[in-house]
Steps between C-alpha positions, in 0.01 A plus 500: 500500500768535237510310173795274434728597215590233250846509343504615139766247402399132535856419614483757779338393824559816702758323716852635545760389241641236737174306464417604145824542301487760225527346153837552339570529126533122459220389730164367370304796643709763320349671195502832324265772618148455360570153365272216613664165546356228276603237748300661779191502276545131424551427869185695586296308239634170634414609854145585394460160332622325816260703715211418265582130503539507876163669515336218303654236726389689810151537353472128422623393844274748680201399285549142615530612864185717473300212351609248763487723809179672389328169432598373843396826666169558322322210668533648849148577623394649832174360637310696764134503603396290204672729250807425291754769413755401231781718631762279336384596150541869579842436655606296195397783267687756708808274500477454121471875437792575731724244330408619150572864585823399676619308193418793273683750721793269572564434133384849394288332235121527478480191281669292769216586739249392236690180424497411869123534505447313174711205616316495833162516326582217259618281788192586708283413200672162470448438872131592474437293188571163657711407199712262708221344707311690769508882484701677769277807474128441545290755312162323492329213681179303465395583857170682557668760721793700362816378671753750631784320326327543162453872565867529598600314182303737279640805682854366448466409131305806388675740737843395376416624149394836645815519714722440196348801324517719811858396578618579148331842524658571841843390376471715187402798714789440741756467219369802309773764463441801721505852360 
C-alpha cells in the first residue's frame, strides 16, 4: 500500500492547471519564495475557531441525544426463568460511548467528547432526581426485593460517568499524533 502525497503548497491540489489555475503575479495566492502569507494565517485561525465552535454545538446536541435515547433505552429488561437481565442499560452505555468518541473524532477535539458526556450526565442526573415531579430514572425503591428497573437505573447513572472517562481516553488515544 502506498502513502498518499500531500501537496507542499496549500493552493496546489495536485490537479492539472485547468482545474487548479496557477497563481499569477496579481492573484491572491502569489507570493515571494519563502514568504508566508499573513492572510492565510488569519484564515487558518478563523477556520480553527469555526471548527471549535462547531465542535461545541455538536457536543451539546449529541449530549442531549445521548441523555434522551439512553434514558429511554436503559429501562429495557429481559425476563427469563425468573431472572431479569437489564440489557438496555448496557446498550445505552455502549451507545453513549460510541457517540462521545464519534463527536471527539468528528470535531478532532478531545474536549468535545468530554463535553458531550458532561452534558449527558447532567441531564441524566436531572432526570433521576425527580426535580420536575416523578423521576424518569429509578435508582432505588422501597420494595423488599431489588427491582430490575432500579438495577438498570444505577447501571445507567453510574456507568455513564465511567463511559465519559473511557471515551475521553479513547478519543485522546485516537487523536494522538503518530510517529
